N, C-alpha and C positions, 0 to 999 in steps of 0.2 A: 630601499632595502624590503618593506612588506609588500606582502602578495595578495594584502584580502581587495575586496573590489570597493569598501567601505574606504581604504588607505590612499588607493589610486585616487578615488574621488576628490577625497580630502587634500590630498597634492596637489592637482590640478585645479581646486576651485582656490583654496585657502595660499596654500603654498608651505613649504616644509620648516617654516621661521617659525610658527605658532604650532605646530602639529601636536605638541605633546599636550598643550593647553586645551586644543581642541579635541581632543581624544580625552584626555582627562572627563571634562564637560562631558561629552556625550555618554561615555561609561557610566558618571555617576548619575544622570536622570535615569538612563536604561535602568541601571542596579535600583535606585531607587522605586522605579515603577513595577521592576521583578518582585522586589520586596513587598511592593503595597499589595501589589495582586495576588502574590502566594503563600506571602510567610508570615503577613503582620498581624499580631495580635492588640489587643488593646493594651497598654501598658502606661504604668505610672509615665509623669513626664521625665523625671530624672532617666530611667531606665531608657526610655525611648530617645531621648540624646545620647545616651551611651552607643545606645544603637548605630545609628546615625554617624557619629563620629568615626566607631570601628569599620563603617560601610564606607568613608571618606577614604579611611587610610588603607583598607582595601581593594579599593578604586585605582589608586595610586600604584599600588604593586600591580593589578591586574595592566594598569596603562603601559607599565614597561614592557612586560609582556607583547603587548599589542605592536610595542613599536618594531618589536622583532618579527615582526610580520605574522604573528597567530592572528586569528580570524574572532578576536574576543570581542569585538564592538558588533560583527554580524551573527555570533554567537548570541548576544545579551537582546538584539534585535529579535530573533528565532524565539528566544526564552520570553520575551515578553508579548508574542502573538500569542504562542501558544497557552499562556496563562490567562491573556485575555480571552481568548474563547473558550476556556475552559470555565472563566468565572461567568462568563455571558452564557453558556449551557445551562451552569448550577442555578444561574437566576431565572432563568426559562423553567426548567424542573420545578423550583419551590413555588413559582408562580402558578405553574400550572396543576402541580398539588393544593397548593390554597384555593384554588378554583372549583377542584372535584368535592373537597370537603363542604 
């Protein structure tokens, strides 16, 4: 049913029996990475717990779309890579500014 590269790979590797669980775990991990790299702020503990609970609920819904063949996991991989590159470049710029002063 799915058309994504990751979907085909997971079906070949694991099979269709645990497809939803596998995609859910992958999407949650990639969602947490994306959140931490791009959007996370220093929050109090209770607010942070609420954010992660909402992330888990949201990834449940997103995983359903993933099973219909939409490239959700692939998009999360690209988002994580772009945000990682952005954070790395910002780190290098700040380090260079600190050495100049």
